[in-house]
C-alpha positions in Angstrom: 0.0 0.0 0.0 1.4 3.4 -1.0 2.0 5.9 1.7 0.7 9.4 1.1 3.9 11.3 2.1 7.3 9.8 2.8 9.9 12.2 4.3 13.5 11.0 4.4 15.6 12.6 7.1 15.0 13.6 10.7 16.9 16.9 10.8 15.6 20.5 10.6 14.1 20.1 7.1 12.7 16.6 7.5 11.1 17.2 10.9 9.6 20.5 9.9 8.2 19.0 6.7 6.6 16.1 8.6 5.0 18.5 11.2 3.7 20.9 8.5 2.3 18.1 6.3 0.5 16.6 9.4 -1.0 20.1 10.1 -2.6 19.8 6.7 -4.1 16.5 7.7 -1.9 14.2 5.6 -0.6 10.8 6.5 3.2 11.1 6.9 5.9 8.6 7.4 9.2 10.0 8.6 12.3 7.9 8.0 15.5 8.5 10.0 18.6 6.5 10.6 18.5 7.4 14.3 15.6 7.8 16.7 16.4 11.4 17.6 17.0 14.8 16.1 20.3 16.4 17.0 20.0 20.1 17.5 23.4 21.1 16.0 23.3 24.8 16.6 23.5 24.3 20.4 25.8 21.2 20.2 28.7 23.8 20.4 28.2 23.7 24.2 28.7 20.0 24.6 32.5 20.1 24.4 32.7 22.8 27.1 30.2 21.2 29.3 27.5 23.8 29.1 25.0 21.3 27.6 24.8 17.6 27.9 24.3 15.3 25.0 20.8 14.4 26.2 19.8 18.1 26.3 20.7 18.5 22.6 18.5 15.6 21.5 14.9 15.5 20.5 13.3 12.0 20.6 11.4 11.4 17.4 9.0 9.1 19.1 8.1 11.9 21.5 7.5 14.1 18.5 5.4 11.3 16.9 3.1 11.3 19.9 2.7 15.1 19.7 2.2 15.5 15.9 0.9 12.1 14.7 3.3 11.2 12.0 4.7 7.7 11.7 8.4 7.2 12.6 10.5 4.5 10.9 14.1 4.1 12.2 15.8 2.6 9.2 18.6 3.2 6.7 17.9 4.3 3.1 19.6 2.0 0.7 18.3 3.1 -2.7 15.9 5.7 -4.3 13.8 4.3 -7.1 11.9 7.5 -8.2 10.6 5.9 -11.5 8.9 3.2 -9.4 8.0 5.6 -6.6 9.8 3.5 -4.1 12.4 3.9 -1.4 14.4 0.9 -0.5 15.3 0.7 3.2 17.6 -1.7 4.9 14.6 -3.6 6.3 11.7 -2.9 3.9 10.6 -1.1 0.8 8.2 1.9 0.9 6.0 3.1 -1.9 4.8 6.7 -1.9 2.6 9.2 -3.5 4.8 12.1 -2.6 8.5 12.0 -1.5 10.4 14.6 0.5 14.2 14.1 0.3 15.8 15.7 3.4 18.7 13.3 3.9 21.3 16.0 4.4 24.7 15.8 2.8 28.0 14.0 3.2 31.4 15.5 3.7 34.3 16.2 1.4 37.1 13.8 2.2 40.8 14.8 2.8 43.9 12.8 3.5 44.3 12.2 7.3 40.7 13.3 8.1 40.7 10.5 10.7 43.0 12.7 12.9 40.4 15.4 13.2 37.0 15.8 14.9 34.0 17.7 13.6 31.4 19.6 15.5 29.1 19.2 12.5 29.7 15.5 12.0 28.1 12.5 13.7 26.6 13.6 17.0 28.9 11.4 19.1 31.9 13.4 17.8 30.8 16.3 20.1 31.5 14.0 23.1 34.9 13.0 21.6 35.8 16.7 21.4 34.8 17.2 25.0 36.9 14.2 26.1 40.0 15.5 24.2 39.5 19.1 25.5 39.2 17.9 29.1 42.5 15.9 28.7 44.3 19.0 27.5 42.8 21.1 30.2 43.9 18.6 32.8 47.4 18.7 31.3 47.4 22.5 31.5 48.8 23.5 28.1 48.4 22.7 24.4 47.7 23.8 20.9 44.2 23.7 19.4 43.3 24.3 15.8 39.8 24.8 14.5 38.9 25.3 10.9 36.6 24.5 7.9 37.1 23.5 4.3 35.6 24.1 0.8 34.2 22.0 -2.0 35.7 23.0 -5.4 32.7 21.4 -7.2 30.3 23.5 -5.3 30.4 26.8 -7.3 27.9 28.4 -4.9 29.8 27.5 -1.8 26.5 27.2 0.1 27.6 24.0 1.7 30.5 25.6 3.7 29.9 25.4 7.4 31.8 28.3 8.9 29.7 29.6 11.8 30.0 26.6 14.1 33.8 26.7 13.8 33.9 30.3 14.9 31.5 29.6 17.8 33.3 26.6 19.1 36.6 28.3 18.9 35.4 31.3 20.9 33.6 29.0 23.4 36.9 27.0 23.9 38.7 30.3 24.6 36.1 31.2 27.2 36.3 27.7 28.7 40.1 28.0 29.1 39.9 31.5 30.4 37.5 30.5 33.2 40.0 27.8 34.2 42.9 30.2 34.2 44.5 28.4 31.3 44.1 30.6 28.3 47.7 31.9 28.4 49.0 28.4 28.4 47.3 27.5 25.2 47.6 28.5 21.6 44.3 28.8 19.7 44.4 28.7 15.9 41.8 29.2 13.2 42.5 27.9 9.6 40.6 27.9 6.3 41.6 27.6 2.6 39.7 30.7 1.4 41.1 34.2 1.6 38.1 35.7 3.3 36.4 33.0 5.4 33.1 34.4 6.8 32.8 37.0 4.1 29.4 35.5 3.1 27.9 37.1 6.3 28.5 40.5 4.7 31.1 43.2 4.8 30.2 44.6 8.2 30.0 41.3 10.1 33.2 40.1 8.3 35.1 43.2 9.4 34.3 42.4 13.0 35.8 38.9 12.9 39.3 40.1 13.6 38.0 41.9 16.7 36.7 38.6 17.9 39.9 36.8 17.1 42.0 39.3 19.0 39.6 39.3 22.0 39.6 35.5 22.3 43.4 35.3 21.5 43.0 33.3 18.3 45.7 33.3 15.6 44.5 33.2 12.0 45.8 31.1 9.1 43.8 31.7 5.9 44.2 31.6 2.1 46.2 28.4 2.1 44.6 25.1 0.7 44.9 22.1 3.1 47.1 19.3 1.8 46.5 16.8 4.6 46.0 16.2 8.3 48.5 14.4 10.5 48.1 13.2 14.0 49.5 16.4 15.5 49.4 18.9 12.6 47.5 20.5 9.7 49.7 20.5 6.6 49.1 23.1 3.9 49.9 22.7 0.2 52.8 25.1 0.4 54.5 22.7 2.8 54.0 24.8 6.0 52.6 23.0 9.1 50.3 24.1 11.9 51.1 22.0 15.0 48.1 21.0 16.9 47.2 18.7 19.9 43.5 18.8 19.0 42.4 19.5 15.4 38.7 20.3 14.9 37.8 20.5 11.2 34.4 21.0 9.5 34.7 19.6 5.9 32.6 21.3 3.2 29.4 19.5 2.2 29.2 17.0 -0.7 26.2 15.2 -2.2 24.8 12.3 -0.2 26.2 9.0 -1.5 22.7 7.4 -1.8 21.4 10.5 -3.7 24.5 10.4 -6.0 23.6 6.8 -7.0 20.0 7.8 -7.8 18.5 9.1 -11.1 17.6 12.4 -9.5 19.0 15.5 -11.3 22.1 16.7 -9.6 24.5 19.6 -9.8 28.3 19.2 -9.9 28.6 18.8 -6.2 25.9 16.1 -6.0 23.0 18.3 -4.6 19.5 17.8 -6.0 18.4 20.4 -8.6 15.1 22.0 -7.6 12.9 24.9 -8.7 11.7 27.7 -6.6 8.8 25.5 -5.2 11.5 23.1 -3.8 10.2 20.5 -6.3 12.8 18.3 -8.0 13.1 19.3 -11.7 11.2 17.0 -13.9 9.4 15.2 -11.0 6.0 16.5 -10.0 5.7 14.5 -6.8 9.3 14.7 -5.4 10.6 17.6 -3.3 14.2 18.2 -2.0 14.8 20.4 1.0 17.6 21.4 3.3 21.2 20.3 2.8 20.3 17.7 0.2 19.1 20.4 -2.2 20.9 22.9 -4.4 20.2 26.4 -3.3 19.7 28.9 -6.1 19.8 32.5 -5.1 22.2 35.3 -4.2 25.9 34.5 -4.1 26.0 34.9 -0.3 23.1 32.4 0.3 24.1 29.6 2.8 22.6 26.3 4.0 21.4 26.9 7.6 18.9 25.3 9.9 16.3 28.0 9.5 16.6 28.0 5.7 16.0 24.2 5.9 12.8 24.9 7.8 11.8 27.6 5.3 12.2 25.2 2.5 10.3 22.5 4.4 7.3 24.9 4.9 7.3 26.0 1.3 7.6 22.4 0.0 4.8 21.2 2.3 2.5 24.0 1.3 3.1 23.4 -2.4 2.7 19.6 -2.1 -0.5 20.1 -0.2 -1.8 22.5 -2.8 -0.9 20.0 -5.5 -2.6 17.2 -3.6 -5.9 19.0 -3.1 -5.9 20.5 -6.6 -5.4 24.2 -5.8 -3.4 26.5 -7.9 -1.6 28.9 -5.5 2.1 28.2 -4.8 5.0 29.6 -2.7 8.7 30.2 -3.5 11.6 29.7 -1.1 13.6 32.3 -3.1 11.6 35.1 -1.5 12.8 34.0 2.0 16.5 33.5 1.5 18.6 35.3 4.0 21.3 34.7 6.6 20.5 35.0 10.2 22.4 33.7 13.2 23.4 34.5 16.8 27.1 33.8 16.9 27.7 32.6 20.4 31.0 33.0 22.2 30.3 31.5 25.6 30.3 34.8 27.4 28.2 36.8 24.9 27.5 36.8 21.2 26.7 38.8 18.1 23.5 38.9 16.1 24.2 38.7 12.4 21.7 39.2 9.5 22.0 39.6 5.8 19.4 40.1 3.2 19.3 41.5 -0.4 18.8 44.9 1.1 20.9 45.1 4.2 23.6 43.5 6.4 23.8 43.9 10.1 25.9 42.8 13.1 25.0 43.7 16.7 27.5 42.8 19.4 25.8 41.4 22.4 28.2 41.0 25.4 26.8 38.6 28.0 23.1 38.8 26.9 23.9 37.2 23.5 24.8 33.9 25.0 21.6 33.8 27.1 19.5 34.7 24.1 20.9 31.7 22.2 20.3 29.4 25.2 16.7 30.7 25.3 16.4 29.9 21.6 17.5 26.3 22.2 14.9 26.0 25.0 12.2 27.4 22.7 13.1 25.3 19.8 13.0 22.0 21.7 9.8 22.8 23.7 7.8 24.4 20.9 8.5 21.3 18.8 7.2 19.2 21.6 4.1 21.5 22.0 5.0 22.3 25.6 5.0 26.1 24.8 3.3 28.0 22.0 5.1 28.5 18.7 5.9 32.1 17.9 4.7 33.2 14.5 7.6 33.5 12.0 9.9 31.3 14.0 
């Protein structure tokens, strides 16, 4: 029996799509390879002990009880869009409408096994915490945090820069509180000449102020050749010695998606139109990190954009399902918005087609982001009302 709507992925995009489709009264099956959603924007606090792993999780079965969608914990093995089938490890699903929100995989680099990523598998946040605690107990060390790029992604929308900055500043604050900051060297590295420039000229110009305040040395504009157990090696032969290397690789197309017949761009992201519908397929939508984002050059893949895409796709699929003509476009809502946390404060950053803005928020910025984490989790569980527009 065909399921009305199958949503693949339990992250920001997949969860929001399932919730929105249920609000329209549809039968929804959410497929995820784990039984929880990991709230990545607040996972930056796990390594420094400000949040526990459990506090950063949202149980999908709790969400199922609140919203009424079906949850299947299983692994996607193959997409057969011509047959309207999804092959899972333990069963095969047939669908009327498919939402692909499986995220993306990461660019590989020699020696990547010597690094940890705050945007990788959830358990890596605990590995970073363990290594950081060991270095703090020792009393000195060198820590390098950086992110990479994907040369096949001409839009560079799949670069994850924000979490690297946030984690680095939080580590600085963590060491300062323990009276250890002067015994550590903190380094930031990235292959591009102006990492963070996507945020806008004004926010980018403030990054050096943050680096100076949190005693971070900057290494930019040099492609990464490889990682070693205790070093980052650049292609000019120079080395950055490091006791703990945290690296966020740029995104690359999901391997299952790459093996499908879905239309893809050069980096392996699914080509969609402004309705979030996959080009050439009337009943398949792609949202979040799995999709190619077409828009201004500064557009970026963020959690809130994934939710915007989910809402737009759910609305358009519902309109298609009931035979109504009106549609929405995700292009109209593309923007950058974030609260860059530093452990002892933060900065509100926004960029649209018309303006760019940065507002430093000493002390209060940190607590606003913590409040957002509380709101996100509890509004999804229907414990508190959802604020319109959030």
